[in-house]
N, CA and C of each residue as an Amber inpcrd file, in Angstrom:
protein
   291
   1.0220000  -0.9070000  -0.5170000   0.1650000  -0.0530000  -0.0120000
   0.8640000   1.1340000   0.2200000   0.1050000   2.3440000  -1.2370000
   1.2380000   3.2260000  -0.3530000   0.2050000   4.5340000  -0.3440000
   1.3820000   5.1260000  -0.0800000   1.1260000   6.5350000   1.0510000
   0.5360000   8.0010000   0.2190000  -0.1530000   8.2110000   0.5050000
  -0.9490000   9.5280000   0.0540000  -0.2950000  10.7800000   0.7580000
   0.6460000  11.5320000   0.2390000   1.6660000  12.3460000   0.7100000
   0.5200000  13.1360000   0.8480000   0.1750000  14.2210000  -0.6570000
  -0.6550000  15.1030000  -0.1340000  -1.7370000  15.2910000   0.6560000
  -2.0770000  14.4030000   0.9280000  -3.6480000  14.0100000   1.6760000
  -2.7710000  13.7560000   3.8080000  -1.8980000  13.1940000   3.7050000
  -1.2280000  13.8360000   5.0900000  -0.9810000  14.5280000   5.4510000
  -0.2630000  15.5390000   4.7110000   0.4230000  17.0120000   4.7750000
  -1.0290000  17.2980000   4.6490000  -1.7700000  17.3810000   3.7430000
  -3.8740000  18.7460000   3.9990000  -4.0230000  17.8160000   5.0940000
  -3.9220000  17.2270000   5.7100000  -4.9960000  16.6450000   6.2760000
  -4.2660000  17.1920000   7.7710000  -2.9900000  17.3250000   7.7720000
  -1.9250000  17.7940000   9.0740000  -2.0240000  19.9240000   8.9040000
  -1.8650000  19.8240000   7.9430000  -2.7310000  21.5340000   8.0990000
  -3.6510000  22.2670000   8.7690000  -5.1500000  20.7720000   7.9400000
  -5.9800000  21.3280000   8.1540000  -6.4480000  20.8390000   9.9820000
  -5.5450000  20.0690000  10.2560000  -5.3200000  20.2080000  12.4010000
  -4.5820000  21.1210000  12.2760000  -3.8750000  21.8680000  11.8440000
  -3.2940000  22.8310000  13.1800000  -1.7920000  22.0460000  13.2160000
  -1.2650000  21.0700000  12.7970000  -0.3420000  19.8930000  13.5250000
   0.9600000  20.3160000  12.2400000   2.1600000  20.7330000  12.7840000
   3.6160000  20.8910000  12.2760000   3.8280000  19.4940000  12.4580000
   4.9280000  19.2890000  11.5050000   5.3390000  17.9430000  11.6030000
   5.5310000  17.2830000  12.5160000   6.5000000  17.9430000  13.4510000
   6.9030000  17.3160000  14.6060000   6.0780000  17.4800000  15.7530000
   5.1180000  17.6960000  15.9430000   3.5760000  17.2960000  16.0810000
   2.5650000  16.0220000  15.8400000   2.9360000  16.2600000  14.8660000
   2.2360000  15.1180000  14.1400000   3.0730000  13.3370000  14.3070000
   4.3380000  13.8000000  14.6630000   5.6580000  13.2580000  13.8220000
   5.9700000  12.1190000  15.4710000   5.8290000  13.4920000  16.5720000
   5.5530000  12.5750000  18.1110000   3.8400000  12.0540000  18.2900000
   2.5630000  11.9820000  17.7050000   1.6480000  11.4580000  17.7520000
   1.7310000  10.3370000  17.2640000   2.2330000  10.4280000  15.4340000
   2.1540000   8.7730000  15.5050000   3.6330000   8.4570000  16.4520000
   4.3820000   8.4440000  16.9270000   5.4380000   7.9970000  17.4760000
   6.7170000   7.6250000  16.5120000   6.8380000   8.8410000  15.4090000
   8.2390000   8.9640000  14.9590000   8.9990000   9.4140000  15.6690000
  10.3850000   9.2120000  15.8320000  11.6950000  10.0410000  16.9150000
  12.0100000  10.5160000  16.3230000  12.1520000  10.9900000  14.4030000
  12.3140000  12.5700000  14.4420000  11.6450000  12.8150000  13.4360000
  11.0190000  13.5740000  13.0550000  10.1680000  14.0460000  12.1730000
  10.8090000  14.4970000  10.0600000  11.6450000  13.6630000  10.2690000
  12.3860000  14.1190000   8.5410000  11.8070000  13.0460000   8.2950000
  11.3230000  11.8890000   8.9800000  10.9220000  10.4760000   8.4890000
   9.1930000  10.4520000   7.7300000   8.7450000  11.7180000   8.4160000
   7.2740000  12.0830000   8.1880000   7.5950000  12.9290000   6.6050000
   8.2460000  13.8330000   7.4260000   9.3620000  15.1420000   5.9040000
   8.6710000  13.9650000   4.1250000   9.6670000  12.5840000   4.6630000
   9.7210000  12.0890000   3.2410000   9.0750000  11.1700000   2.6960000
   8.1890000  10.6640000   4.0960000   6.1770000  10.2550000   3.3840000
   5.8170000  10.8240000   2.4210000   5.5030000  13.0150000   3.3380000
   4.8500000  13.3270000   2.5860000   5.2870000  13.9940000   1.2590000
   6.5320000  13.8450000   1.2070000   6.6260000  14.1040000  -0.1230000
   7.2980000  12.9570000  -1.0910000   6.5220000  11.9230000  -0.5040000
   6.2380000  10.6340000  -1.3910000   7.7940000  10.0140000  -1.5980000
   8.5160000  10.5570000  -1.3020000   9.9630000  10.3790000  -1.6490000
  10.7600000   8.6610000  -1.0390000   9.4500000   8.4500000   0.5730000
   9.8510000   7.0730000   1.4150000   8.9100000   6.4900000   0.8450000
   8.5140000   5.0940000   1.2490000   7.0130000   3.6900000   0.8190000
   7.1510000   3.8240000   2.6480000   6.3200000   4.1790000   3.1040000
   5.8420000   3.4390000   4.3360000   5.1970000   2.0870000   4.7030000
   5.5620000   1.4100000   5.9540000   4.6610000   0.3630000   6.0580000
   3.7900000   0.9050000   6.0380000   2.4690000  -0.6000000   6.5480000
   1.1380000  -0.6250000   6.1950000   1.0020000  -0.0020000   8.5730000
   1.8700000  -0.4820000   8.8720000   2.0650000  -0.0410000  10.6670000
   2.5570000   1.7230000  10.1930000   3.8690000   1.8680000  10.0560000
   3.8180000   2.7070000  10.0230000   2.4460000   4.3170000   8.9460000
   2.1720000   3.5820000   8.1270000   0.5240000   4.5940000   8.1980000
  -0.4710000   3.7220000   8.7940000  -0.2730000   3.2760000   9.5490000
  -1.8050000   2.9230000  10.4400000  -1.6960000   4.2910000  11.8400000
  -0.2750000   4.5560000  12.2350000   0.0460000   5.5390000  13.1770000
  -0.4440000   6.8570000  13.2160000   0.3260000   7.4490000  11.7190000
   0.0310000   8.1950000  10.4120000  -2.1010000   8.0600000  11.0070000
  -2.4090000   7.6440000  10.4500000  -3.3560000   8.1960000  10.4330000
  -4.5870000   7.4690000  11.9750000  -4.1240000   6.7590000  12.7730000
  -4.5650000   7.1620000  13.7570000  -4.2790000   7.6200000  14.4650000
  -3.1670000   8.7810000  13.8770000  -2.9400000  10.2230000  15.0460000
  -3.2790000  11.1030000  14.0040000  -3.6450000  11.3500000  12.5970000
  -4.9730000  12.3050000  12.1450000  -6.1710000  12.1160000  12.5270000
  -6.5070000  10.6480000  13.1310000  -7.9940000  10.3160000  13.9020000
  -9.0390000   9.7980000  12.5040000  -8.4630000   8.8380000  11.1110000
  -8.2480000   9.0360000   9.9610000  -8.1740000   7.7030000   9.8500000
  -8.9260000   7.0020000   8.8130000  -9.1210000   5.7390000   7.8010000
  -7.8870000   5.7320000   7.3880000  -7.1680000   4.2640000   6.7870000
  -5.7720000   4.3000000   6.1540000  -6.6710000   4.8480000   4.8820000
  -7.8290000   4.1090000   5.1430000  -7.9010000   4.5710000   3.3300000
  -8.1220000   6.4360000   3.5300000  -7.5590000   6.7540000   3.5240000
  -7.6430000   8.1400000   3.8020000  -6.4770000   8.5700000   3.4120000
  -5.5960000   8.4560000   3.5190000  -3.8300000   8.3800000   3.4070000
  -3.1520000   7.4650000   2.3070000  -3.7690000   7.2390000   2.1050000
  -3.3940000   5.5580000   1.2100000  -3.8600000   5.6620000  -0.4430000
  -3.3130000   5.7520000  -1.5350000  -3.6380000   5.7850000  -2.8940000
  -2.5710000   3.7720000  -3.2340000  -4.0370000   3.3960000  -3.7020000
  -3.5050000   2.1000000  -4.2290000  -2.7690000   2.0720000  -5.8830000
  -2.1030000   1.3880000  -5.3500000  -1.1160000   1.4290000  -6.9940000
  -1.8000000   0.0750000  -7.7950000  -2.3260000   0.2860000  -7.5120000
  -3.4230000  -0.8570000  -9.3650000  -5.2560000   0.0930000  -9.3520000
  -4.5590000   1.3520000  -9.5220000  -5.6790000   2.0500000  -9.9910000
  -6.2920000   1.8100000 -10.7530000  -6.4060000   1.6550000 -11.3880000
  -6.6490000   2.1670000 -13.3740000  -7.3080000   1.0310000 -13.9020000
  -8.1730000   1.1090000 -15.2930000  -9.1040000   0.0340000 -15.8000000
  -7.5580000  -0.8790000 -16.1560000  -6.6140000  -0.7800000 -16.2030000
  -5.6050000  -1.6930000 -16.6020000  -5.4930000  -3.2740000 -15.4850000
  -6.0690000  -2.7080000 -14.5260000  -5.2720000  -3.9430000 -13.1170000
  -7.1670000  -3.9590000 -13.3230000  -8.1090000  -4.0830000 -13.3320000
  -9.5400000  -4.0610000 -13.4430000  -9.9640000  -5.0990000 -15.1080000
  -9.3230000  -4.6910000 -15.4070000  -9.3490000  -6.4190000 -16.6240000
  -8.6610000  -6.9690000 -16.2370000  -7.6930000  -7.0520000 -15.2990000
  -6.6330000  -8.4330000 -15.3810000  -7.4110000  -9.5490000 -14.0080000
  -8.6960000  -8.7100000 -13.4930000  -8.7630000  -9.3950000 -12.0590000
 -10.3860000  -9.4850000 -12.3360000 -10.7480000 -10.5680000 -11.7610000
 -11.8090000 -11.1490000 -11.9430000 -12.5080000 -11.5130000 -10.6190000
 -13.6400000 -11.3930000  -9.8010000 -13.5170000 -12.1280000  -7.9140000
 -13.9880000 -13.5190000  -8.4380000 -12.8740000 -14.2380000  -7.5930000
 -13.6330000 -15.5370000  -7.9420000 -14.5890000 -16.4520000  -7.4290000
 -14.8730000 -17.7330000  -8.5570000 -16.1000000 -17.6590000  -7.7750000
 -16.1700000 -19.3090000  -6.8570000 -17.0250000 -18.6920000  -5.9530000
 -16.7860000 -20.5530000  -4.9680000 -17.7860000 -21.9560000  -5.8260000
 -17.6230000 -22.3460000  -5.6450000 -18.2480000 -24.1150000  -6.2100000
 -19.5220000 -23.6010000  -5.3570000 -20.4430000 -24.3680000  -5.5130000
 -21.3740000 -24.9430000  -4.5690000 -20.9730000 -26.2540000  -3.5850000
 -21.3070000 -26.4730000  -2.2960000 -20.0710000 -27.5550000  -1.8830000
 -20.7570000 -28.7230000  -2.3870000 -20.8610000 -30.0310000  -3.2320000
 -21.2200000 -31.3430000  -3.1220000 -22.0930000 -32.2230000  -2.2040000
 -23.2580000 -32.5020000  -2.2940000 -23.9420000 -33.0470000  -1.2090000
 -23.3220000 -34.0100000  -0.6970000 -22.4420000 -34.9200000  -0.8140000
 -21.4590000 -35.7420000  -0.3630000 -20.6570000 -35.7110000   0.8590000
 -21.1970000 -33.9380000   0.9520000 -19.9680000 -33.7420000   1.9820000
 -20.2260000 -33.2010000   3.4060000 -21.4650000 -33.1560000   3.4530000
 -22.3140000 -33.0640000   4.2960000 -22.9710000 -33.7420000   4.6400000
 -22.8070000 -35.2040000   4.2720000 -23.2120000 -36.6560000   5.3360000
 -21.9840000 -36.9780000   6.6630000 -22.5510000 -37.6380000   7.1160000
 -21.3810000 -37.6960000   8.6370000 -21.7140000 -39.1450000   8.0990000
 -21.1810000 -39.9350000   7.1150000 -21.1060000 -41.7110000   7.0350000
 -19.4230000 -40.9580000   6.7070000 -19.1240000 -42.1570000   7.1460000
 -17.5830000 -42.5450000   6.5030000 -17.7550000 -42.5550000   5.2220000
 -16.4250000 -42.6160000   4.0390000 -16.4760000 -42.9720000   2.4860000
 -15.9040000 -44.4240000   3.0260000 -17.0240000 -45.3170000   1.9590000
 -15.9400000 -46.9410000   2.2660000 -15.1630000 -46.9440000   0.9480000
 -14.2240000 -45.6680000   0.7350000 -13.7410000 -45.5900000  -0.7560000
 -12.8410000 -45.7350000  -0.7180000
């Protein structure tokens, strides 16, 4: 999952937080890590995204951008179909095969 640095920055500024303040709320040791994420220079871990989202009070989806957005992904993937169970799968008698 990729971070949407512009969304993180916009939410941070909307809340009136500095890089240092949000970094502290998210539990980062320095604000430079968050700065790199906001400028899309670093790709954070899912754990880091969760920490940023929690500090901003938003769901992770609000600060992430999916790398598969686009028509080419949709055309290559389909929803797998589940097969209906066979009636023999529900019998309690042991098979003698």
